[in-house]
N, C-alpha and C positions, 0 to 999 in steps of 0.2 A: 188609780191615782186619787180619785175623790175620797175613797175610804181612808187612804193614808192621810190626806189632808184633814179629814174630819177627826181622826184619831189624834193627830198632832195638835189640832185646835183644842180638843177636849183636855189633853195633857197640859197645854199652856194655861187654860182656865183653872184647872185643878191645882196647878202649882202656884198660882197667884196667892200671895199672902195678904191677910187683911190690911196690914199697914201699907201695902202697895196699891190698894184700891181706895184711894182717898176721894172725898167728895169733889175736891178741886180737879182731880184727874178725870172724873166722870163728866163734870161740867165742861172742862176743856175739850173733851172728846165730842160732846154734843155741839159745842160752839163751832168747832172745826168743821163738822159735817154741814152745819147750816151755812157757814161762810163759803163752803165748797160748791154750793148749788150752781152759781153762775158759771164756774169753771167746768163743772161736770156737764152742764148743758152745752157749753160752747164746744167741748170735745165730742160728745156723743151725738149731738145734732149736726155735726160736720159743718161748722161755719167755714167760710172761705179760707181763713187762716189755718184752721184745723186741717183742712184738706191739703193745703200746701205743706204744712209741717209733717203730716203723715207720709206724704210723698218723699220728703227728705229722709224720714226714718226708714222707709222701705228701701232706699238706696244702700243702706248698711246691712241689709239682710243677707247673711251667708257670705259676706265679703272676705271672711277669713276662714272658710271651711277647712277643717282638718288641721289647723295650725294650733299653736299654744300661745297663751297670753299670760301676763302677770297683772294682777289687780293690786294696786299699791294704796294701802290705807295710810293713816297719819300717826300711828302709834310711836312711842319713844324708842321702840326696838329698831327703828330706822337709823338711829345713831350708831348702831352696831352692824348695819347692813350696807355692804358696798353696792350702792345702786348704779354705779358706773358699769357694772356687769350687764346691765339691761340695755345698753346702747344699741344692740342689734336685735332686741326683742320687741314684740308688739305689747304695749302697755296701756292700761287704763288706770289713771290716777283719780283721786277724789279730793274734794274740798281744797284745802290750802297747800296741796302738795307742791305747788310752785315755789313756796318759800325755800330759801337757802339752796336754790338750784345751782348756783355757782359753786357752792361748797360740795354738794352731793354729786355733782356731775350728771344730774338726771333731770330730764323733762319728759313727761309722758306723751304718748301720741294722742290719747284721748283724755278728757277730764269730765267727771260727772259730779254735779252738785245738786242736792235735793232739798235740804232743810232751808225753808224760806227765812224765818226770823233770825235764826242763828248764823246762817252762812250767807244766803243770797242777799239779804237786806243789809246786814252789818258790813259785808265786804263787797258790796255791789260794784263800786268803782274798780276794784281789783279785777273782779270777774269780767266786767265789761271790756277791759283792756286786753284780756288774754287772747292771743292769736291761735291757740290750740283749737282742735276740733272739740266743741263743747256740747254737753248734754245737760240741760237744766230742767228744773221742775216746771211743768206746764203752767201751774198756777202762778208762777212768778214772771210770766211772759211780758207783762206790762212794765216791769222794772228795767227792761233791757232794750237796747237797740237790737235789730234783727239782722245781723250780718250772716253771710253764707255759712260761716263756721259754727253757728249756734242752732241746735235742734232741741226741741222740748219733748220730754217724756211725761206722759200722764200717769198718775197713780190713783187708783180707787182704794176704798177702805177694806174690801173683802180680801182676806188672806188667800194668796194663791201664788204660784210661780208662773209668770207669763212667758210664753214662748213666742208671742207676737206683740211687739211693742207698738204696732200701729193700732192695736185695740187699747189695752191698758197694761199697767204693771201694778205691783203692790210694793209700797215703800219698805215694809218689813222691818221697821224700827231702826233702819240704818241705811245710809247711802251705799254701803257695801253690797246690800242685797240688790239695789238697782244696777250696780256694776256687774253683778253676776248674771242678772237677766239680760243685760246688754251683751255680755260675752256670749251667752247662749244664742241670742238672736243673730250675732255676727258669725256664728258657726264654729267657734273654737271647740276643739275636741279635748284640750287640756287647759285647765285654768289653775293658776297658782296664786294664793293669797300671800301678800307680804306686808308687814307692818300692821297686821290686825291683832293687836295685843289683847283686846277684849278684857281690859283690866284698868279701870280708872281708879285713882287713889281715893276720890271722894265717893261715899256711898249715900243712898237716900232713896226716896220714892222715884221709881222709873219715870222719866219724862219731865221731872220737875225742873223748872228753870232756876238757875242760880246766877248770881253776879260774880264775875271773875275777879280774882285778886291780882291777876297778872303773873302769879308765881306757880300756877298749876303745872304739874309734870306729866300730863296725860298725852302729850303730843311730841313730835320729833323736834319742834322748834320752840325755843324759849319765847315767852310772851305771845304764844299762839293767839290767845285772847287778851286784849288790853284790859286794864283794870276798869271794872264797871260794865263790861260787855256781858251779854247773856250767853249761857250755854246750858245744855241739858244733861241730867243724870241719865246714863244709858239704860235701856230696857233690855238687859241681857237675855231674859227668857223669851221676849218677843223676837229678838234677833235670831235666837237659836231655832225657834219655830220656823222662821223663814229659811234658815240655812238647811234645815232638815228637808224642807220641801224642795229646795234647790238640789240637794244631794240626790234625792229620789228621782227627780226629773232627769238629771244628768245621767244617772245610772241606767235608767230605762232607755235612754237614747244612745247608750254605749259610749258616753263621754265621762270625763273625770274632773273632779276638783280636789286639789291638794292644799294644805296649809303649810307654807314655807316660812311663816313668821318665826323669827328667832325668839324662843322662850315665850311664845304666845299662850294664852290661857283658853282659847277657844278649843272645844273638844268635840266638834262635829265632823270635820273632814280629816282624812288621813294626813299624818304629819310627814314632811319630807325636809331633808336638810337643804337649805337655800343654796349653799355653795356646791353641792353635788350636782346641781342642774346646769353647770357651766363647764365646758371643757378646760377653760383657762382659769379654773378656780384658784383664787389667791388668798393670802391672809388679808382679812378685812381691816381697813383702818378705822379708827374711832372718829366719829363725827361730833 
């Protein structure tokens, strides 16, 4: 496994283009690591709150052993996906998946949010009110009340696939990667990605923050970001490194990950037709 990870990291570094490795990106990476020191210490030195939180995490270990789950991203393909078919499935949603729930007929069992400035800070009030079982970034714990339905996941910077979330995870450049690690930790034997389009309209330096116009078409809901809000250019190569690590770990454990996204551009996991996964497969409505 370590050899595989090292080879994947080398490929990621080799594939980085010079225009993707800007000075501002390097400076931002350094600053994030410096800001992370207090949160790193609080977790790894086992403060009283860290111990309590790890105990909550441990309660989710293998709770769904041998079952299947669906991880629901926020891509525009969800408009062509009948999410009401998931009503009897175990689902892990992410970010603003709660939008348009009345129209889609879908609410996930679990929700994961990891990006602090883009998601947890900008939509803090929304996330604080959610009554779902929530998993947020450990470093954002001071932003929120601490109800029983909220547990924090710690991410360090070293690329890896974590099988024990009471230690740490790796963000992997996308909240989807945190969801996959959570699914593994919960014991699922089959995982299906839905709405993971892996294809933003806007291109640019990975990780660069942009100001929203309010008209972006990168998500399933119109006005996902209001005008002037910040959002990031995806780091597709970094994500794919994380997904290859996940694929390797699942395979070695005799588990499987499939991509059931309609017309998704991600080419790491085996593709499967979304509607073939349900006995009552029906013609999907347009959302």
